[in-house]
ChimeraX commands (.cxc) that place a marker at each C-alpha (Angstrom):
marker #1 position 13.18,-9.26,-52.62 radius 0.5
marker #1 position 16.20,-7.56,-50.87 radius 0.5
marker #1 position 14.81,-4.22,-51.16 radius 0.5
marker #1 position 11.60,-5.25,-49.73 radius 0.5
marker #1 position 13.17,-6.95,-46.77 radius 0.5
marker #1 position 15.32,-3.80,-46.22 radius 0.5
marker #1 position 12.33,-1.56,-45.92 radius 0.5
marker #1 position 10.37,-4.08,-43.82 radius 0.5
marker #1 position 13.24,-4.24,-41.34 radius 0.5
marker #1 position 13.94,-0.62,-41.42 radius 0.5
marker #1 position 10.36,0.05,-40.64 radius 0.5
marker #1 position 10.38,-2.27,-37.70 radius 0.5
marker #1 position 13.57,-0.67,-36.38 radius 0.5
marker #1 position 12.12,2.73,-36.54 radius 0.5
marker #1 position 8.61,1.80,-35.66 radius 0.5
marker #1 position 9.47,-0.19,-32.38 radius 0.5
marker #1 position 11.29,2.90,-30.65 radius 0.5
marker #1 position 8.40,5.14,-31.61 radius 0.5
marker #1 position 5.83,2.69,-30.19 radius 0.5
marker #1 position 7.92,2.43,-26.97 radius 0.5
marker #1 position 8.14,6.09,-26.75 radius 0.5
marker #1 position 4.29,6.55,-27.19 radius 0.5
marker #1 position 3.74,3.79,-24.60 radius 0.5
marker #1 position 6.07,5.48,-22.00 radius 0.5
marker #1 position 4.44,8.67,-22.56 radius 0.5
marker #1 position 0.89,7.38,-22.07 radius 0.5
marker #1 position 2.11,5.38,-18.89 radius 0.5
marker #1 position 3.58,8.53,-17.49 radius 0.5
marker #1 position 0.40,10.54,-18.37 radius 0.5
marker #1 position -1.57,7.98,-16.42 radius 0.5
marker #1 position 0.77,8.06,-13.51 radius 0.5
marker #1 position 0.42,12.02,-13.24 radius 0.5
marker #1 position -3.42,11.74,-13.45 radius 0.5
marker #1 position -3.40,9.13,-10.63 radius 0.5
marker #1 position -1.20,11.41,-8.45 radius 0.5
marker #1 position -3.50,14.24,-9.09 radius 0.5
marker #1 position -6.47,12.03,-7.99 radius 0.5
marker #1 position -4.59,10.84,-4.89 radius 0.5
marker #1 position -3.76,14.49,-3.95 radius 0.5
marker #1 position -7.53,15.37,-4.37 radius 0.5
marker #1 position -8.50,12.76,-2.15 radius 0.5
marker #1 position -5.89,13.68,0.52 radius 0.5
marker #1 position -7.32,17.31,0.38 radius 0.5
marker #1 position -10.99,16.24,0.75 radius 0.5
marker #1 position -10.10,13.99,3.67 radius 0.5
marker #1 position -8.02,16.60,5.27 radius 0.5
marker #1 position -11.05,19.09,5.01 radius 0.5
marker #1 position -13.35,16.68,6.28 radius 0.5
marker #1 position -11.38,15.92,9.48 radius 0.5
marker #1 position -10.17,19.42,10.03 radius 0.5
marker #1 position -13.10,20.00,12.54 radius 0.5
marker #1 position -11.99,17.05,14.72 radius 0.5
marker #1 position -8.88,18.96,15.88 radius 0.5
marker #1 position -5.25,19.85,14.70 radius 0.5
marker #1 position -4.21,17.08,12.17 radius 0.5
marker #1 position -0.70,15.78,12.54 radius 0.5
marker #1 position -0.76,13.72,9.54 radius 0.5
marker #1 position -2.83,12.09,6.94 radius 0.5
marker #1 position -1.87,9.03,5.04 radius 0.5
marker #1 position -3.10,6.58,2.40 radius 0.5
marker #1 position -2.31,3.00,2.79 radius 0.5
marker #1 position -4.12,1.69,-0.28 radius 0.5
marker #1 position -5.32,3.51,-3.39 radius 0.5
marker #1 position -7.45,2.51,-6.37 radius 0.5
marker #1 position -7.48,5.36,-8.80 radius 0.5
marker #1 position -10.09,3.74,-11.15 radius 0.5
marker #1 position -12.79,3.68,-8.51 radius 0.5
marker #1 position -11.55,6.75,-6.74 radius 0.5
marker #1 position -11.09,4.58,-3.55 radius 0.5
marker #1 position -8.63,4.95,-0.82 radius 0.5
marker #1 position -8.02,3.71,2.59 radius 0.5
marker #1 position -5.75,5.18,5.35 radius 0.5
marker #1 position -5.57,7.12,8.58 radius 0.5
marker #1 position -5.67,10.39,10.16 radius 0.5
marker #1 position -3.42,11.30,13.34 radius 0.5
marker #1 position -4.22,14.25,15.43 radius 0.5
marker #1 position -1.88,16.22,17.76 radius 0.5
marker #1 position -3.46,14.69,20.71 radius 0.5
marker #1 position -2.45,11.20,19.38 radius 0.5
marker #1 position -6.08,10.08,18.41 radius 0.5
marker #1 position -6.10,8.16,15.23 radius 0.5
marker #1 position -8.89,7.59,12.86 radius 0.5
marker #1 position -9.01,5.19,10.00 radius 0.5
marker #1 position -11.03,6.03,6.94 radius 0.5
marker #1 position -12.31,4.53,3.85 radius 0.5
marker #1 position -12.87,6.94,0.84 radius 0.5
marker #1 position -15.08,5.84,-2.02 radius 0.5
marker #1 position -15.86,8.36,-4.75 radius 0.5
marker #1 position -16.62,11.37,-2.28 radius 0.5
marker #1 position -17.98,9.33,0.60 radius 0.5
marker #1 position -15.84,9.00,3.68 radius 0.5
marker #1 position -16.45,6.39,6.33 radius 0.5
marker #1 position -14.38,6.29,9.41 radius 0.5
marker #1 position -13.68,4.74,12.77 radius 0.5
marker #1 position -11.46,5.59,15.73 radius 0.5
marker #1 position -8.52,3.36,16.31 radius 0.5
marker #1 position -8.50,1.24,19.53 radius 0.5
marker #1 position -5.26,1.58,21.21 radius 0.5
marker link #1:1,2 radius 0.2
marker link #1:2,3 radius 0.2
marker link #1:3,4 radius 0.2
marker link #1:4,5 radius 0.2
marker link #1:5,6 radius 0.2
marker link #1:6,7 radius 0.2
marker link #1:7,8 radius 0.2
marker link #1:8,9 radius 0.2
marker link #1:9,10 radius 0.2
marker link #1:10,11 radius 0.2
marker link #1:11,12 radius 0.2
marker link #1:12,13 radius 0.2
marker link #1:13,14 radius 0.2
marker link #1:14,15 radius 0.2
marker link #1:15,16 radius 0.2
marker link #1:16,17 radius 0.2
marker link #1:17,18 radius 0.2
marker link #1:18,19 radius 0.2
marker link #1:19,20 radius 0.2
marker link #1:20,21 radius 0.2
marker link #1:21,22 radius 0.2
marker link #1:22,23 radius 0.2
marker link #1:23,24 radius 0.2
marker link #1:24,25 radius 0.2
marker link #1:25,26 radius 0.2
marker link #1:26,27 radius 0.2
marker link #1:27,28 radius 0.2
marker link #1:28,29 radius 0.2
marker link #1:29,30 radius 0.2
marker link #1:30,31 radius 0.2
marker link #1:31,32 radius 0.2
marker link #1:32,33 radius 0.2
marker link #1:33,34 radius 0.2
marker link #1:34,35 radius 0.2
marker link #1:35,36 radius 0.2
marker link #1:36,37 radius 0.2
marker link #1:37,38 radius 0.2
marker link #1:38,39 radius 0.2
marker link #1:39,40 radius 0.2
marker link #1:40,41 radius 0.2
marker link #1:41,42 radius 0.2
marker link #1:42,43 radius 0.2
marker link #1:43,44 radius 0.2
marker link #1:44,45 radius 0.2
marker link #1:45,46 radius 0.2
marker link #1:46,47 radius 0.2
marker link #1:47,48 radius 0.2
marker link #1:48,49 radius 0.2
marker link #1:49,50 radius 0.2
marker link #1:50,51 radius 0.2
marker link #1:51,52 radius 0.2
marker link #1:52,53 radius 0.2
marker link #1:53,54 radius 0.2
marker link #1:54,55 radius 0.2
marker link #1:55,56 radius 0.2
marker link #1:56,57 radius 0.2
marker link #1:57,58 radius 0.2
marker link #1:58,59 radius 0.2
marker link #1:59,60 radius 0.2
marker link #1:60,61 radius 0.2
marker link #1:61,62 radius 0.2
marker link #1:62,63 radius 0.2
marker link #1:63,64 radius 0.2
marker link #1:64,65 radius 0.2
marker link #1:65,66 radius 0.2
marker link #1:66,67 radius 0.2
marker link #1:67,68 radius 0.2
marker link #1:68,69 radius 0.2
marker link #1:69,70 radius 0.2
marker link #1:70,71 radius 0.2
marker link #1:71,72 radius 0.2
marker link #1:72,73 radius 0.2
marker link #1:73,74 radius 0.2
marker link #1:74,75 radius 0.2
marker link #1:75,76 radius 0.2
marker link #1:76,77 radius 0.2
marker link #1:77,78 radius 0.2
marker link #1:78,79 radius 0.2
marker link #1:79,80 radius 0.2
marker link #1:80,81 radius 0.2
marker link #1:81,82 radius 0.2
marker link #1:82,83 radius 0.2
marker link #1:83,84 radius 0.2
marker link #1:84,85 radius 0.2
marker link #1:85,86 radius 0.2
marker link #1:86,87 radius 0.2
marker link #1:87,88 radius 0.2
marker link #1:88,89 radius 0.2
marker link #1:89,90 radius 0.2
marker link #1:90,91 radius 0.2
marker link #1:91,92 radius 0.2
marker link #1:92,93 radius 0.2
marker link #1:93,94 radius 0.2
marker link #1:94,95 radius 0.2
marker link #1:95,96 radius 0.2
marker link #1:96,97 radius 0.2
marker link #1:97,98 radius 0.2
view
């Protein structure tokens, strides 16, 4: 009985760190994928608004990588600001009222 408990406890001790390592790796992999998706959305938004003028900054205020959805804004050199909603390739926007 003692040998059985020994191997069971050894298996748990060795298995738990391995499981945690795998979980951490998968979490990191998802984070990298989400960052790539966010970067691609920023590039699409920047390309879309490039014809409006010289862009000062593009920002994302909320991001849902599962739906490929983002909301944010674009500020131009002449201080005109547009808010946008991006959803899977479609961009809806409106000018900020200042």
